[in-house]
ZAGU-606255 format. One record per atom (N, C-alpha, C): x, y, z; atom name; residue in one letter. Coordinates in steps of 0.001 Angstrom, whole numbers, plus 524288, in hexadecimal, padded with zeros to 5 digits. Each point is the difference from the previous one (the first is absolute). Layout:
BEGIN
X,Y,Z,CA,a
...
This chain:
BEGIN
2CC13,98366,336F8,N,m
8048E,7FDA5,8033E,CA,m
7FE75,80151,805A0,C,m
80212,7FC8C,802F6,N,s
7FE7F,7FF66,805D9,CA,s
803B7,803F1,80246,C,s
7FE65,80288,8046D,N,s
80310,8034D,80340,CA,s
80354,7FCD7,80418,C,s
7FE24,7FB8D,800FE,N,d
802C6,7FC16,80405,CA,d
80567,7FEE8,7FDD7,C,d
80465,80128,80287,N,p
804DE,7FECA,7FDCE,CA,p
800D3,7F992,800EC,C,p
7FCCD,7FDA1,8035D,N,g
800CE,7FAA6,8010F,CA,g
7FE25,7FC88,7FB71,C,g
7FC71,8023D,7FCC7,N,v
7FE09,7FD36,7FB35,CA,v
804B9,7FF6E,7FC14,C,v
8031E,803AE,7FF28,N,a
803EF,7FFD8,7FC6F,CA,a
80450,7FC69,8023B,C,a
80084,80017,804AF,N,a
8040B,7FBFE,802A4,CA,a
7FE03,7FA61,7FFDD,C,a
7FB13,7FEC8,800CD,N,r
7FE2B,7FAE1,7FF54,CA,r
80061,7FE09,7FA91,C,r
7FED9,80383,7FC2F,N,r
80032,7FEAF,7FA5F,CA,r
80634,7FF21,7FE92,C,r
80307,802D6,8020A,N,t
80607,7FEDB,7FE95,CA,t
801DF,7FAB0,802EB,C,t
7FDAA,7FF44,804AC,N,l
80222,7FB0F,80253,CA,l
7FD4B,7FB5B,7FD2A,C,l
7FBC0,80081,7FE17,N,e
7FD59,7FB8C,7FD3C,CA,e
802F8,7FF6C,7FA95,C,e
801B2,80402,7FDA9,N,r
802F5,7FFA5,7FB13,CA,r
8052A,7FD15,8013A,C,r
802D9,80140,804E8,N,a
80487,7FD6F,800CB,CA,a
7FF15,7FA1F,800FE,C,a
7FBB4,7FECD,802F1,N,r
7FEEE,7F9F4,8013B,CA,r
7FE98,7FDB3,7FA2A,C,r
7FDA0,8024C,7FCAC,N,e
7FF40,7FD5E,7FB1F,CA,e
80535,7FFAF,7FC88,C,e
80304,80344,800E3,N,s
80530,7FFA8,7FD9F,CA,s
80333,7FB4F,80201,C,s
7FFAD,7FF99,80535,N,i
80318,7FBB7,80282,CA,i
7FE6A,7FB36,7FE45,C,i
7FA71,7FF87,7FFCE,N,q
7FD24,7FB14,7FE1C,CA,q
801DE,7FED4,7FA19,C,q
80065,803F1,7FCA3,N,k
801D9,7FF5E,7FA84,CA,k
8054C,7FE31,7FFD1,C,k
80379,8016A,8039C,N,i
8052A,7FE28,80046,CA,i
7FFD7,7FA13,80129,C,i
7FD0F,7FF31,803B1,N,h
7FFC2,7F9E8,801B1,CA,h
7FDC6,7FCEB,7FB69,C,h
7FBD2,801E0,7FCFE,N,q
7FE25,7FD5C,7FB8A,CA,q
803C0,7FF60,7FBF1,C,q
80339,80440,7FEF8,N,a
80456,7FF84,7FC63,CA,a
803E0,7FC2F,80150,C,a
80159,7FF6A,80518,N,a
8031C,7FBEA,8020B,CA,a
7FE5D,7FAEE,7FF11,C,a
7FB1A,7FED9,80075,N,i
7FD88,7FA87,7FF28,CA,i
80010,7FF1C,7FA12,C,i
7FE88,80405,7FCC5,N,r
80010,7FF66,7FA09,CA,r
80533,7FE44,7FE2B,C,r
80407,80329,8021A,N,h
805A2,7FF57,7FD80,CA,h
80287,7FBED,8036E,C,h
7FE1F,7FD72,803D7,N,r
802A4,7FD28,80443,CA,r
804CB,80252,80177,C,r
7FFEE,804D2,80240,N,d
80482,802E7,8016B,CA,d
7FF96,800FE,80639,C,d
80232,7FCF8,80314,N,p
8000B,80109,8055B,CA,p
801FF,80556,801BB,C,p
80360,80201,7FCF9,N,n
80280,80587,80157,CA,n
7FB42,803CC,80023,C,n
7FC8F,7FF85,7FC35,N,l
7FBD6,8042C,7FFE7,CA,l
7FCAA,7FF2A,80512,C,l
7FF14,7FB7F,80236,N,h
7FD37,7FEE1,80510,CA,h
80319,802A2,8048E,C,h
8053E,7FF77,80016,N,q
80352,80280,8038D,CA,q
7FF7A,80629,80006,C,q
80071,80222,7FB55,N,l
7FF73,805CD,7FF8E,CA,l
7FABF,8014B,801A7,C,l
7FB8B,7FD70,7FEEA,N,a
7FB4D,801AF,80187,CA,a
7FF59,7FF89,8066C,C,a
802E8,7FBE3,80255,N,d
7FF8A,7FFC1,80571,CA,d
8032E,80422,8027E,C,d
80453,8016D,7FDA1,N,e
80345,80466,80231,CA,e
7FCFF,8055D,7FFC5,C,e
7FCB8,800CC,7FC22,N,i
7FCD1,80498,7FF47,CA,i
7FBCD,8002E,80460,C,i
7FDC7,7FB1D,800C3,N,s
7FC62,7FFC0,80422,CA,s
80254,80145,80574,C,s
80449,7FDEB,80101,N,e
8032E,80171,804CF,CA,e
800BC,80506,80116,C,e
801C5,802E5,7FBF1,N,i
8012B,805BD,80011,CA,i
7FACB,802E9,80164,C,i
7FBE3,7FDBE,7FD69,N,a
7FA98,802A9,800E9,CA,a
7FEA7,7FFFD,805BD,C,a
8006B,7FB0B,80270,N,l
7FEF0,7FE95,80536,CA,l
8037D,803F1,8034D,C,l
804BA,800CC,7FF19,N,t
803C1,8030B,803AC,CA,t
7FDFF,805F2,7FF6D,C,t
7FDAC,8014F,7FBDF,N,l
7FDA7,80533,7FF14,CA,l
7FA37,8003A,80271,C,l
7FE20,7FB78,801D9,N,g
7FAA8,800CB,80221,CA,g
7FBD2,7FE42,7FC2A,C,g
80149,7FE18,7FBE8,N,h
7FBAF,7FE66,7FC35,CA,h
80009,7FA77,7FED3,C,h
7FB6B,7FDB2,7FFF2,N,d
7FF3F,7FA9E,7FF4F,CA,d
7FF86,7FEC6,7FA3E,C,d
802F1,7FC95,7FE77,N,a
800BE,7FF60,7F9F3,CA,a
7FB70,7FC0E,7FDE9,C,a
7FCBF,7FE2D,804A6,N,g
7FBC0,7FD02,7FE2E,CA,g
80164,7FA0F,80039,C,g
7FC6B,7FC69,7FFE3,N,p
8003C,7FA40,8002D,CA,p
80267,7FD68,7FB16,C,p
804DE,7FF7C,800A2,N,v
802CA,7FDF2,7FA65,CA,v
80257,7FAF9,800C3,C,v
7FE63,7FCE2,8056A,N,q
801EB,7FB29,8000D,CA,q
7FEC3,7FC5C,7FBF3,C,q
7FBC8,8000A,7FDC7,N,e
7FF33,7FCBA,7FB73,CA,e
8036F,80046,7FB8C,C,e
80317,80369,7FFD9,N,w
8034E,80127,7FB53,CA,w
8058B,7FDE8,801F3,C,w
800D2,7FDD2,8048C,N,r
8051D,7FE36,801B0,CA,r
7FFE2,7FAA4,80015,C,r
804ED,7FD90,7FF03,N,p
800AA,7FA32,800DB,CA,p
7FF39,7FEA9,80550,C,p
7FE62,7FB95,8014B,N,c
7FF36,7FF15,80609,CA,c
804F7,7FD16,801DB,C,c
8021D,80226,80434,N,p
8051F,7FDC9,80222,CA,p
7FF30,7FB6D,8027E,C,p
7FB28,7FDD5,801AB,N,v
7FE1C,7FB29,802F2,CA,v
7FFCC,7FBFD,7FBE7,C,v
7FC51,800C2,7FCD4,N,c
7FE89,7FBA4,7FC93,CA,c
801F7,7FFF1,7F9E9,C,c
802E2,804E7,7FEEE,N,g
80184,80058,7FAD9,CA,g
7FC12,80198,7FBB0,C,g
7FB01,80124,80175,N,a
7FC43,801B0,7FC34,CA,a
80177,8044D,7FD39,C,a
7FF0E,7FFD4,7FAC6,N,e
801E2,8044B,7FCE8,CA,e
7FC2C,8050A,80090,C,e
8028B,804AD,7FEEE,N,p
7FCB1,80451,7FFDB,CA,p
7FB39,7FF77,7FD36,C,p
7FB4B,80201,8013C,N,g
7FB59,7FFE7,7FDBE,CA,g
7FD59,7FAEA,80104,C,g
801F6,7FBDE,802CC,N,s
7FD32,7FB5A,801B4,CA,s
7FFD8,7FEF4,80570,C,s
7FC88,7FCE9,80131,N,h
7FE7E,7FF60,805E1,CA,h
80428,7FC8B,802B5,C,h
800B9,800C7,8051A,N,c
80391,7FD20,80334,CA,c
7FDD4,7FA33,800EA,C,c
803ED,7FC11,8008D,N,l
7FE37,7FADB,80060,CA,l
800CC,7FECA,80605,C,l
7FC73,7FC8D,8020C,N,h
7FFDE,7FEC7,80562,CA,h
80513,7FCF6,800DA,C,h
8029F,801AE,80473,N,q
80458,7FD4E,801BD,CA,q
7FFC8,7FE1C,80591,C,q
801B1,7FB35,8010D,N,p
7FEEA,7FE3F,805A0,CA,p
80330,803A8,8039F,C,p
7FE04,8013B,80430,N,s
801A9,80387,80446,CA,s
8014E,805BF,7FE6B,C,s
7FD67,801CB,7FB9B,N,h
80000,8052C,7FED8,CA,h
7FA50,80249,7FF86,C,h
7FF53,803E5,802DD,N,d
7FA79,8021E,800A0,CA,d
7FEE8,80322,7FB77,C,d
7FBB4,800F8,7FDDE,N,m
7FE6F,802E3,7FB87,CA,m
7FB9B,803EE,80222,C,m
80019,80499,7FDC2,N,v
7FBC3,80475,8010D,CA,v
7FE1D,8017C,7FB5B,C,v
7FAE8,7FF1B,7FF7F,N,d
7FD38,801EF,7FA94,CA,d
80266,7FDBA,7FB01,C,d
8018A,7FAC1,80114,N,g
801C4,7FD0F,7FB74,CA,g
80619,80127,7FECB,C,g
802F2,802B2,80352,N,m
804F3,80149,7FE95,CA,m
8037B,7FEBE,80558,C,m
80505,7FF39,7FF79,N,h
80325,7FFEA,8042E,CA,h
80198,8055B,80148,C,h
7FFD0,80103,8056E,N,p
800CA,80575,801BB,CA,p
8053F,80264,7FE7A,C,p
80421,7FBD0,7FF39,N,e
804BC,80218,7FDEF,CA,e
80007,802C2,7FAE1,C,e
7FCCC,7FE8A,7FD08,N,r
7FF3B,801B9,7FAB3,CA,r
7FF0D,805C8,80039,C,r
7FD0E,801BE,80477,N,a
7FDC2,80581,7FFCA,CA,a
8042E,80374,802A5,C,a
803B4,7FE52,8027C,N,r
80464,8032B,80288,CA,r
802EC,8028C,7FC47,C,r
8019D,804D5,80037,N,l
80414,80315,7FD0F,CA,l
804BD,7FED7,801F9,C,l
């Protein structure tokens, strides 16, 4: 066991990120947008507490092009994309 308290905190944060991703995966599997909303709320709460919930934008539907969670964004005229996704998709 490590004497560094940061190790345990990092493990706990990683578990939280994995749990949020599992909620998003369940939302995709069950086609339940409410689960996406709950995972987003958890992510927002984590951010207010100073913790980054991790990159979960790929699990959200895109508000610009309507891409389903788990799929890539589609190019839309007059909308910029960053790393293959619309920036609006990544905002909480």
